[in-house]
PyMOL Python script that loads the backbone (N, CA, C, O; Angstrom):
from pymol import cmd

cmd.read_pdbstr("""\
ATOM      1  N   UNK A   1     -20.339   4.999  18.817  1.00  0.00           N
ATOM      2  CA  UNK A   1     -20.133   5.704  17.654  1.00  0.00           C
ATOM      3  C   UNK A   1     -19.419   4.406  16.276  1.00  0.00           C
ATOM      4  O   UNK A   1     -18.434   3.771  16.651  1.00  0.00           O
ATOM      5  N   UNK A   2     -19.863   4.158  15.056  1.00  0.00           N
ATOM      6  CA  UNK A   2     -19.242   3.238  14.377  1.00  0.00           C
ATOM      7  C   UNK A   2     -17.819   3.643  13.674  1.00  0.00           C
ATOM      8  O   UNK A   2     -17.290   4.753  13.735  1.00  0.00           O
ATOM      9  N   UNK A   3     -17.449   2.782  13.166  1.00  0.00           N
ATOM     10  CA  UNK A   3     -16.304   3.031  12.775  1.00  0.00           C
ATOM     11  C   UNK A   3     -16.601   3.103  11.097  1.00  0.00           C
ATOM     12  O   UNK A   3     -17.602   2.476  10.748  1.00  0.00           O
ATOM     13  N   UNK A   4     -15.909   3.738  10.116  1.00  0.00           N
ATOM     14  CA  UNK A   4     -16.356   4.190   9.039  1.00  0.00           C
ATOM     15  C   UNK A   4     -15.575   3.416   8.578  1.00  0.00           C
ATOM     16  O   UNK A   4     -14.424   3.372   9.013  1.00  0.00           O
ATOM     17  N   UNK A   5     -16.188   2.255   7.144  1.00  0.00           N
ATOM     18  CA  UNK A   5     -15.211   1.693   6.238  1.00  0.00           C
ATOM     19  C   UNK A   5     -14.494   2.146   5.594  1.00  0.00           C
ATOM     20  O   UNK A   5     -14.759   3.157   4.944  1.00  0.00           O
ATOM     21  N   UNK A   6     -13.425   1.586   5.565  1.00  0.00           N
ATOM     22  CA  UNK A   6     -12.549   2.547   4.345  1.00  0.00           C
ATOM     23  C   UNK A   6     -12.479   2.699   3.269  1.00  0.00           C
ATOM     24  O   UNK A   6     -12.670   1.718   2.550  1.00  0.00           O
ATOM     25  N   UNK A   7     -12.168   4.013   2.654  1.00  0.00           N
ATOM     26  CA  UNK A   7     -12.904   4.365   1.464  1.00  0.00           C
ATOM     27  C   UNK A   7     -11.647   3.262   0.202  1.00  0.00           C
ATOM     28  O   UNK A   7     -11.050   2.245   0.555  1.00  0.00           O
ATOM     29  N   UNK A   8     -11.594   3.798  -0.979  1.00  0.00           N
ATOM     30  CA  UNK A   8     -11.159   3.295  -2.485  1.00  0.00           C
ATOM     31  C   UNK A   8      -9.849   3.018  -1.631  1.00  0.00           C
ATOM     32  O   UNK A   8      -9.434   1.984  -1.108  1.00  0.00           O
ATOM     33  N   UNK A   9      -9.310   4.409  -1.683  1.00  0.00           N
ATOM     34  CA  UNK A   9      -7.774   4.355  -1.825  1.00  0.00           C
ATOM     35  C   UNK A   9      -7.158   4.077  -0.586  1.00  0.00           C
ATOM     36  O   UNK A   9      -5.950   3.845  -0.641  1.00  0.00           O
ATOM     37  N   UNK A  10      -7.874   4.037   0.856  1.00  0.00           N
ATOM     38  CA  UNK A  10      -7.709   3.921   2.438  1.00  0.00           C
ATOM     39  C   UNK A  10      -7.496   2.306   1.586  1.00  0.00           C
ATOM     40  O   UNK A  10      -6.331   1.916   1.649  1.00  0.00           O
ATOM     41  N   UNK A  11      -8.321   1.492   0.932  1.00  0.00           N
ATOM     42  CA  UNK A  11      -8.196   0.328   0.960  1.00  0.00           C
ATOM     43  C   UNK A  11      -6.667  -0.032  -0.293  1.00  0.00           C
ATOM     44  O   UNK A  11      -5.685  -0.772  -0.243  1.00  0.00           O
ATOM     45  N   UNK A  12      -7.005   0.582  -0.915  1.00  0.00           N
ATOM     46  CA  UNK A  12      -5.150   0.706  -1.575  1.00  0.00           C
ATOM     47  C   UNK A  12      -3.913   0.779  -1.078  1.00  0.00           C
ATOM     48  O   UNK A  12      -2.887   0.150  -1.335  1.00  0.00           O
ATOM     49  N   UNK A  13      -4.286   2.072   0.047  1.00  0.00           N
ATOM     50  CA  UNK A  13      -2.952   1.710   0.641  1.00  0.00           C
ATOM     51  C   UNK A  13      -2.391   0.353   1.803  1.00  0.00           C
ATOM     52  O   UNK A  13      -1.332  -0.239   2.013  1.00  0.00           O
ATOM     53  N   UNK A  14      -3.836   0.319   2.367  1.00  0.00           N
ATOM     54  CA  UNK A  14      -3.370  -0.677   3.262  1.00  0.00           C
ATOM     55  C   UNK A  14      -2.948  -2.065   2.784  1.00  0.00           C
ATOM     56  O   UNK A  14      -2.237  -2.833   3.433  1.00  0.00           O
ATOM     57  N   UNK A  15      -3.553  -2.340   1.370  1.00  0.00           N
ATOM     58  CA  UNK A  15      -3.015  -3.558   0.408  1.00  0.00           C
ATOM     59  C   UNK A  15      -1.192  -3.240   0.407  1.00  0.00           C
ATOM     60  O   UNK A  15      -0.222  -3.647   1.046  1.00  0.00           O
ATOM     61  N   UNK A  16      -1.416  -2.408  -0.561  1.00  0.00           N
ATOM     62  CA  UNK A  16       0.083  -1.865  -0.843  1.00  0.00           C
ATOM     63  C   UNK A  16       0.404  -2.283  -1.822  1.00  0.00           C
ATOM     64  O   UNK A  16       1.267  -1.607  -2.383  1.00  0.00           O
ATOM     65  N   UNK A  17      -0.023  -3.448  -2.498  1.00  0.00           N
ATOM     66  CA  UNK A  17       0.737  -4.225  -3.894  1.00  0.00           C
ATOM     67  C   UNK A  17       0.220  -3.275  -5.010  1.00  0.00           C
ATOM     68  O   UNK A  17       0.854  -3.546  -6.030  1.00  0.00           O
ATOM     69  N   UNK A  18      -0.573  -2.381  -5.217  1.00  0.00           N
ATOM     70  CA  UNK A  18      -0.994  -2.064  -6.295  1.00  0.00           C
ATOM     71  C   UNK A  18       0.126  -0.516  -6.231  1.00  0.00           C
ATOM     72  O   UNK A  18       0.650  -0.096  -7.262  1.00  0.00           O
ATOM     73  N   UNK A  19       0.284  -0.007  -5.206  1.00  0.00           N
ATOM     74  CA  UNK A  19       1.521   0.736  -4.668  1.00  0.00           C
ATOM     75  C   UNK A  19       3.097   0.587  -5.300  1.00  0.00           C
ATOM     76  O   UNK A  19       3.926   1.140  -6.023  1.00  0.00           O
ATOM     77  N   UNK A  20       2.838  -0.616  -4.439  1.00  0.00           N
ATOM     78  CA  UNK A  20       4.671  -1.092  -4.943  1.00  0.00           C
ATOM     79  C   UNK A  20       4.696  -1.123  -6.688  1.00  0.00           C
ATOM     80  O   UNK A  20       5.492  -0.580  -7.454  1.00  0.00           O
ATOM     81  N   UNK A  21       3.421  -2.035  -7.000  1.00  0.00           N
ATOM     82  CA  UNK A  21       4.180  -2.294  -8.470  1.00  0.00           C
ATOM     83  C   UNK A  21       3.883  -0.762  -9.084  1.00  0.00           C
ATOM     84  O   UNK A  21       4.550  -0.508 -10.087  1.00  0.00           O
ATOM     85  N   UNK A  22       3.133   0.115  -8.705  1.00  0.00           N
ATOM     86  CA  UNK A  22       3.518   1.298  -9.585  1.00  0.00           C
ATOM     87  C   UNK A  22       4.940   2.131  -9.535  1.00  0.00           C
ATOM     88  O   UNK A  22       5.376   2.973 -10.320  1.00  0.00           O
ATOM     89  N   UNK A  23       5.381   1.708  -8.587  1.00  0.00           N
ATOM     90  CA  UNK A  23       7.132   2.441  -8.022  1.00  0.00           C
ATOM     91  C   UNK A  23       7.979   1.766  -8.736  1.00  0.00           C
ATOM     92  O   UNK A  23       8.975   2.336  -9.183  1.00  0.00           O
ATOM     93  N   UNK A  24       7.673   0.026  -9.046  1.00  0.00           N
ATOM     94  CA  UNK A  24       8.917  -0.368  -9.602  1.00  0.00           C
ATOM     95  C   UNK A  24       8.308  -0.112 -11.566  1.00  0.00           C
ATOM     96  O   UNK A  24       8.969  -0.206 -12.601  1.00  0.00           O
ATOM     97  N   UNK A  25       7.004   0.182 -11.377  1.00  0.00           N
ATOM     98  CA  UNK A  25       6.703   0.547 -13.213  1.00  0.00           C
ATOM     99  C   UNK A  25       7.310   2.172 -13.244  1.00  0.00           C
ATOM    100  O   UNK A  25       7.421   2.394 -14.450  1.00  0.00           O
ATOM    101  N   UNK A  26       7.661   3.148 -12.658  1.00  0.00           N
ATOM    102  CA  UNK A  26       8.362   4.053 -12.311  1.00  0.00           C
ATOM    103  C   UNK A  26       9.814   3.916 -12.493  1.00  0.00           C
ATOM    104  O   UNK A  26      10.530   4.629 -13.197  1.00  0.00           O
ATOM    105  N   UNK A  27      10.105   3.070 -11.886  1.00  0.00           N
ATOM    106  CA  UNK A  27      11.469   3.147 -11.920  1.00  0.00           C
ATOM    107  C   UNK A  27      12.157   2.283 -13.000  1.00  0.00           C
ATOM    108  O   UNK A  27      13.348   2.386 -13.296  1.00  0.00           O
ATOM    109  N   UNK A  28      11.335   1.473 -13.523  1.00  0.00           N
ATOM    110  CA  UNK A  28      11.772   1.126 -14.295  1.00  0.00           C
ATOM    111  C   UNK A  28      12.052   1.899 -15.654  1.00  0.00           C
ATOM    112  O   UNK A  28      12.958   1.576 -16.422  1.00  0.00           O
ATOM    113  N   UNK A  29      11.310   2.796 -15.837  1.00  0.00           N
ATOM    114  CA  UNK A  29      10.876   3.592 -16.885  1.00  0.00           C
ATOM    115  C   UNK A  29      11.896   4.887 -16.709  1.00  0.00           C
ATOM    116  O   UNK A  29      12.412   5.470 -17.662  1.00  0.00           O
ATOM    117  N   UNK A  30      12.047   5.152 -15.635  1.00  0.00           N
ATOM    118  CA  UNK A  30      12.991   6.056 -15.325  1.00  0.00           C
ATOM    119  C   UNK A  30      14.258   5.592 -16.054  1.00  0.00           C
ATOM    120  O   UNK A  30      14.585   5.928 -17.192  1.00  0.00           O
ATOM    121  N   UNK A  31      14.910   4.785 -15.241  1.00  0.00           N
ATOM    122  CA  UNK A  31      15.922   3.723 -16.109  1.00  0.00           C
ATOM    123  C   UNK A  31      15.981   3.687 -17.257  1.00  0.00           C
ATOM    124  O   UNK A  31      16.789   4.403 -17.850  1.00  0.00           O
ATOM    125  N   UNK A  32      14.916   2.615 -18.092  1.00  0.00           N
ATOM    126  CA  UNK A  32      14.770   3.517 -19.544  1.00  0.00           C
ATOM    127  C   UNK A  32      15.268   4.393 -20.389  1.00  0.00           C
ATOM    128  O   UNK A  32      16.087   4.321 -21.305  1.00  0.00           O
ATOM    129  N   UNK A  33      14.482   5.438 -19.813  1.00  0.00           N
ATOM    130  CA  UNK A  33      14.727   7.158 -20.476  1.00  0.00           C
ATOM    131  C   UNK A  33      16.180   7.224 -20.158  1.00  0.00           C
ATOM    132  O   UNK A  33      16.847   7.317 -21.188  1.00  0.00           O
ATOM    133  N   UNK A  34      17.034   7.201 -18.832  1.00  0.00           N
ATOM    134  CA  UNK A  34      18.080   7.464 -18.708  1.00  0.00           C
ATOM    135  C   UNK A  34      18.977   6.610 -19.461  1.00  0.00           C
ATOM    136  O   UNK A  34      20.062   7.191 -19.509  1.00  0.00           O
ATOM    137  N   UNK A  35      19.025   5.591 -20.022  1.00  0.00           N
ATOM    138  CA  UNK A  35      19.664   4.515 -20.853  1.00  0.00           C
ATOM    139  C   UNK A  35      19.253   5.465 -22.041  1.00  0.00           C
ATOM    140  O   UNK A  35      19.948   6.476 -21.944  1.00  0.00           O
ATOM    141  N   UNK A  36      18.608   5.530 -22.864  1.00  0.00           N
ATOM    142  CA  UNK A  36      18.285   6.156 -24.126  1.00  0.00           C
ATOM    143  C   UNK A  36      18.931   7.375 -24.141  1.00  0.00           C
ATOM    144  O   UNK A  36      19.517   7.646 -25.189  1.00  0.00           O
ATOM    145  N   UNK A  37      18.981   8.374 -23.027  1.00  0.00           N
ATOM    146  CA  UNK A  37      19.938   9.255 -23.070  1.00  0.00           C
ATOM    147  C   UNK A  37      21.609   9.407 -22.888  1.00  0.00           C
ATOM    148  O   UNK A  37      22.274  10.429 -23.056  1.00  0.00           O
ATOM    149  N   UNK A  38      22.054   8.130 -22.510  1.00  0.00           N
ATOM    150  CA  UNK A  38      23.143   8.073 -21.731  1.00  0.00           C
ATOM    151  C   UNK A  38      23.672   8.639 -20.254  1.00  0.00           C
ATOM    152  O   UNK A  38      24.781   9.044 -19.907  1.00  0.00           O
ATOM    153  N   UNK A  39      22.533   8.512 -19.597  1.00  0.00           N
ATOM    154  CA  UNK A  39      22.418   9.685 -18.601  1.00  0.00           C
ATOM    155  C   UNK A  39      22.331   8.487 -17.375  1.00  0.00           C
ATOM    156  O   UNK A  39      21.461   7.708 -16.986  1.00  0.00           O
ATOM    157  N   UNK A  40      23.575   8.764 -17.043  1.00  0.00           N
ATOM    158  CA  UNK A  40      23.568   8.018 -14.775  1.00  0.00           C
ATOM    159  C   UNK A  40      22.399   8.446 -14.389  1.00  0.00           C
ATOM    160  O   UNK A  40      21.665   9.339 -14.813  1.00  0.00           O
ATOM    161  N   UNK A  41      22.308   7.615 -13.435  1.00  0.00           N
ATOM    162  CA  UNK A  41      21.358   7.776 -12.476  1.00  0.00           C
ATOM    163  C   UNK A  41      21.757   8.216 -11.343  1.00  0.00           C
ATOM    164  O   UNK A  41      22.968   7.997 -11.376  1.00  0.00           O
ATOM    165  N   UNK A  42      21.466   8.798 -10.149  1.00  0.00           N
ATOM    166  CA  UNK A  42      21.697   9.275  -8.908  1.00  0.00           C
ATOM    167  C   UNK A  42      21.328   8.119  -7.833  1.00  0.00           C
ATOM    168  O   UNK A  42      20.130   8.233  -7.575  1.00  0.00           O
ATOM    169  N   UNK A  43      21.854   7.152  -7.180  1.00  0.00           N
ATOM    170  CA  UNK A  43      21.044   6.421  -6.592  1.00  0.00           C
ATOM    171  C   UNK A  43      21.582   5.768  -5.097  1.00  0.00           C
ATOM    172  O   UNK A  43      22.774   6.068  -5.022  1.00  0.00           O
ATOM    173  N   UNK A  44      21.233   5.107  -4.059  1.00  0.00           N
ATOM    174  CA  UNK A  44      21.743   5.062  -2.845  1.00  0.00           C
ATOM    175  C   UNK A  44      22.505   3.750  -2.746  1.00  0.00           C
ATOM    176  O   UNK A  44      21.798   2.753  -2.601  1.00  0.00           O
ATOM    177  N   UNK A  45      23.948   3.554  -2.804  1.00  0.00           N
ATOM    178  CA  UNK A  45      24.444   2.185  -2.906  1.00  0.00           C
ATOM    179  C   UNK A  45      25.625   2.477  -1.649  1.00  0.00           C
ATOM    180  O   UNK A  45      26.141   3.557  -1.358  1.00  0.00           O
ATOM    181  N   UNK A  46      25.834   1.250  -1.080  1.00  0.00           N
ATOM    182  CA  UNK A  46      26.860   1.174   0.087  1.00  0.00           C
ATOM    183  C   UNK A  46      26.793   2.826   1.026  1.00  0.00           C
ATOM    184  O   UNK A  46      27.714   3.638   1.111  1.00  0.00           O
ATOM    185  N   UNK A  47      25.974   2.889   1.385  1.00  0.00           N
ATOM    186  CA  UNK A  47      25.747   4.002   2.449  1.00  0.00           C
ATOM    187  C   UNK A  47      25.726   5.380   2.003  1.00  0.00           C
ATOM    188  O   UNK A  47      25.964   6.391   2.664  1.00  0.00           O
ATOM    189  N   UNK A  48      25.415   5.272   0.826  1.00  0.00           N
ATOM    190  CA  UNK A  48      25.597   6.550   0.373  1.00  0.00           C
ATOM    191  C   UNK A  48      24.936   6.942  -0.804  1.00  0.00           C
ATOM    192  O   UNK A  48      24.165   6.145  -1.339  1.00  0.00           O
ATOM    193  N   UNK A  49      25.120   7.998  -1.256  1.00  0.00           N
ATOM    194  CA  UNK A  49      24.605   8.710  -3.248  1.00  0.00           C
ATOM    195  C   UNK A  49      26.057   7.973  -3.886  1.00  0.00           C
ATOM    196  O   UNK A  49      27.170   8.176  -3.402  1.00  0.00           O
ATOM    197  N   UNK A  50      25.720   6.876  -5.345  1.00  0.00           N
ATOM    198  CA  UNK A  50      26.374   7.196  -6.369  1.00  0.00           C
ATOM    199  C   UNK A  50      25.876   7.180  -7.383  1.00  0.00           C
ATOM    200  O   UNK A  50      24.807   6.592  -7.545  1.00  0.00           O
ATOM    201  N   UNK A  51      26.522   7.841  -8.394  1.00  0.00           N
ATOM    202  CA  UNK A  51      26.082   7.699  -9.728  1.00  0.00           C
ATOM    203  C   UNK A  51      26.295   6.658 -10.762  1.00  0.00           C
ATOM    204  O   UNK A  51      27.447   6.479 -11.159  1.00  0.00           O
ATOM    205  N   UNK A  52      25.374   5.988 -11.219  1.00  0.00           N
ATOM    206  CA  UNK A  52      25.426   4.572 -12.213  1.00  0.00           C
ATOM    207  C   UNK A  52      24.955   4.811 -13.459  1.00  0.00           C
ATOM    208  O   UNK A  52      23.868   5.240 -13.847  1.00  0.00           O
ATOM    209  N   UNK A  53      25.844   4.501 -13.976  1.00  0.00           N
ATOM    210  CA  UNK A  53      25.341   4.234 -15.759  1.00  0.00           C
ATOM    211  C   UNK A  53      23.806   3.431 -15.931  1.00  0.00           C
ATOM    212  O   UNK A  53      23.807   2.276 -15.504  1.00  0.00           O
ATOM    213  N   UNK A  54      22.724   3.849 -16.414  1.00  0.00           N
ATOM    214  CA  UNK A  54      21.502   3.652 -16.942  1.00  0.00           C
ATOM    215  C   UNK A  54      21.521   2.209 -17.160  1.00  0.00           C
ATOM    216  O   UNK A  54      20.674   1.426 -16.731  1.00  0.00           O
ATOM    217  N   UNK A  55      22.848   1.828 -18.062  1.00  0.00           N
ATOM    218  CA  UNK A  55      23.177  -0.019 -18.655  1.00  0.00           C
ATOM    219  C   UNK A  55      23.197  -0.485 -18.066  1.00  0.00           C
ATOM    220  O   UNK A  55      22.581  -1.551 -18.081  1.00  0.00           O
ATOM    221  N   UNK A  56      24.039  -0.023 -16.877  1.00  0.00           N
ATOM    222  CA  UNK A  56      24.140  -1.152 -15.671  1.00  0.00           C
ATOM    223  C   UNK A  56      23.137  -1.469 -14.674  1.00  0.00           C
ATOM    224  O   UNK A  56      23.255  -2.617 -14.247  1.00  0.00           O
ATOM    225  N   UNK A  57      22.277  -0.862 -14.222  1.00  0.00           N
ATOM    226  CA  UNK A  57      20.796  -0.775 -13.741  1.00  0.00           C
ATOM    227  C   UNK A  57      20.104  -1.799 -14.997  1.00  0.00           C
ATOM    228  O   UNK A  57      19.870  -2.916 -14.536  1.00  0.00           O
ATOM    229  N   UNK A  58      19.804  -1.691 -16.174  1.00  0.00           N
ATOM    230  CA  UNK A  58      18.923  -2.428 -17.119  1.00  0.00           C
ATOM    231  C   UNK A  58      19.637  -3.864 -17.083  1.00  0.00           C
ATOM    232  O   UNK A  58      18.977  -4.903 -17.123  1.00  0.00           O
ATOM    233  N   UNK A  59      21.230  -3.838 -16.995  1.00  0.00           N
ATOM    234  CA  UNK A  59      21.562  -5.381 -16.995  1.00  0.00           C
ATOM    235  C   UNK A  59      21.647  -6.071 -15.712  1.00  0.00           C
ATOM    236  O   UNK A  59      21.957  -7.261 -15.668  1.00  0.00           O
ATOM    237  N   UNK A  60      21.339  -5.255 -14.460  1.00  0.00           N
ATOM    238  CA  UNK A  60      21.195  -5.843 -13.091  1.00  0.00           C
ATOM    239  C   UNK A  60      19.448  -6.873 -12.784  1.00  0.00           C
ATOM    240  O   UNK A  60      19.142  -7.963 -12.299  1.00  0.00           O
ATOM    241  N   UNK A  61      18.608  -5.502 -13.522  1.00  0.00           N
ATOM    242  CA  UNK A  61      17.167  -5.272 -13.688  1.00  0.00           C
ATOM    243  C   UNK A  61      17.109  -6.861 -14.366  1.00  0.00           C
ATOM    244  O   UNK A  61      16.445  -7.673 -13.721  1.00  0.00           O
ATOM    245  N   UNK A  62      17.606  -7.226 -15.322  1.00  0.00           N
ATOM    246  CA  UNK A  62      17.370  -8.229 -16.157  1.00  0.00           C
ATOM    247  C   UNK A  62      17.503  -9.419 -15.988  1.00  0.00           C
ATOM    248  O   UNK A  62      16.862 -10.410 -16.339  1.00  0.00           O
ATOM    249  N   UNK A  63      18.885  -9.149 -15.103  1.00  0.00           N
ATOM    250  CA  UNK A  63      19.633 -10.422 -14.626  1.00  0.00           C
ATOM    251  C   UNK A  63      18.646 -11.174 -13.073  1.00  0.00           C
ATOM    252  O   UNK A  63      18.555 -12.349 -12.717  1.00  0.00           O
ATOM    253  N   UNK A  64      18.103 -10.018 -12.519  1.00  0.00           N
ATOM    254  CA  UNK A  64      17.525 -10.459 -11.353  1.00  0.00           C
ATOM    255  C   UNK A  64      16.277 -10.987 -11.686  1.00  0.00           C
ATOM    256  O   UNK A  64      15.813 -11.775 -10.862  1.00  0.00           O
ATOM    257  N   UNK A  65      15.479 -10.704 -12.892  1.00  0.00           N
ATOM    258  CA  UNK A  65      14.156 -11.153 -13.375  1.00  0.00           C
ATOM    259  C   UNK A  65      14.586 -12.286 -14.563  1.00  0.00           C
ATOM    260  O   UNK A  65      13.725 -13.006 -15.069  1.00  0.00           O
ATOM    261  N   UNK A  66      15.525 -12.336 -14.818  1.00  0.00           N
ATOM    262  CA  UNK A  66      15.396 -13.587 -16.193  1.00  0.00           C
ATOM    263  C   UNK A  66      15.291 -13.347 -17.269  1.00  0.00           C
ATOM    264  O   UNK A  66      15.784 -13.957 -18.218  1.00  0.00           O
ATOM    265  N   UNK A  67      14.677 -12.485 -17.276  1.00  0.00           N
ATOM    266  CA  UNK A  67      14.999 -11.736 -18.805  1.00  0.00           C
ATOM    267  C   UNK A  67      15.910 -11.709 -19.665  1.00  0.00           C
ATOM    268  O   UNK A  67      17.020 -12.127 -19.333  1.00  0.00           O
ATOM    269  N   UNK A  68      15.682 -11.192 -21.054  1.00  0.00           N
ATOM    270  CA  UNK A  68      16.882 -10.986 -21.928  1.00  0.00           C
ATOM    271  C   UNK A  68      16.421 -10.064 -22.668  1.00  0.00           C
ATOM    272  O   UNK A  68      15.293  -9.572 -22.697  1.00  0.00           O
ATOM    273  N   UNK A  69      17.350  -9.842 -23.279  1.00  0.00           N
ATOM    274  CA  UNK A  69      17.149  -8.246 -24.262  1.00  0.00           C
ATOM    275  C   UNK A  69      16.285  -8.467 -25.399  1.00  0.00           C
ATOM    276  O   UNK A  69      16.588  -9.106 -26.407  1.00  0.00           O
ATOM    277  N   UNK A  70      15.190  -7.892 -25.163  1.00  0.00           N
ATOM    278  CA  UNK A  70      14.252  -8.231 -26.533  1.00  0.00           C
ATOM    279  C   UNK A  70      14.778  -7.583 -27.805  1.00  0.00           C
ATOM    280  O   UNK A  70      15.243  -6.446 -27.718  1.00  0.00           O
ATOM    281  N   UNK A  71      14.747  -8.199 -28.962  1.00  0.00           N
ATOM    282  CA  UNK A  71      15.944  -7.662 -30.085  1.00  0.00           C
ATOM    283  C   UNK A  71      14.129  -7.878 -31.508  1.00  0.00           C
ATOM    284  O   UNK A  71      13.294  -8.766 -31.675  1.00  0.00           O
ATOM    285  N   UNK A  72      14.371  -6.549 -32.121  1.00  0.00           N
ATOM    286  CA  UNK A  72      13.357  -6.519 -33.128  1.00  0.00           C
ATOM    287  C   UNK A  72      13.577  -7.537 -34.269  1.00  0.00           C
ATOM    288  O   UNK A  72      14.679  -8.021 -34.526  1.00  0.00           O
ATOM    289  N   UNK A  73      12.136  -7.896 -35.103  1.00  0.00           N
ATOM    290  CA  UNK A  73      12.458  -9.115 -35.895  1.00  0.00           C
ATOM    291  C   UNK A  73      13.026  -8.921 -36.899  1.00  0.00           C
ATOM    292  O   UNK A  73      13.110  -7.804 -37.408  1.00  0.00           O
ATOM    293  N   UNK A  74      13.622 -10.165 -37.473  1.00  0.00           N
ATOM    294  CA  UNK A  74      14.567  -9.855 -38.698  1.00  0.00           C
ATOM    295  C   UNK A  74      16.017  -9.352 -38.282  1.00  0.00           C
ATOM    296  O   UNK A  74      16.782  -9.327 -39.246  1.00  0.00           O
ATOM    297  N   UNK A  75      16.555  -8.961 -37.123  1.00  0.00           N
ATOM    298  CA  UNK A  75      17.535  -8.965 -36.421  1.00  0.00           C
ATOM    299  C   UNK A  75      18.515 -10.021 -35.736  1.00  0.00           C
ATOM    300  O   UNK A  75      19.461  -9.631 -35.052  1.00  0.00           O
TER     301      UNK A  75
END
""", "prot")
cmd.dss("prot")
cmd.show_as("cartoon", "prot")
cmd.util.cbc("prot")
cmd.orient("prot")
């Protein structure tokens, strides 16, 4: 019996890069929304759950990616 070729979704799961990117974008969006509302996020840190200010996570992600904060023109 011949094996079926993987479906489109099967190929996406096998590669994993598109899924990783989707998770990264969703996390970034969640951090930004929490920062807009000045709400902390619950994350796993040092072996347990911890409430962390969203702005702290924004700073850490900018530092890790080497990006600086964008400012509006004229500022």
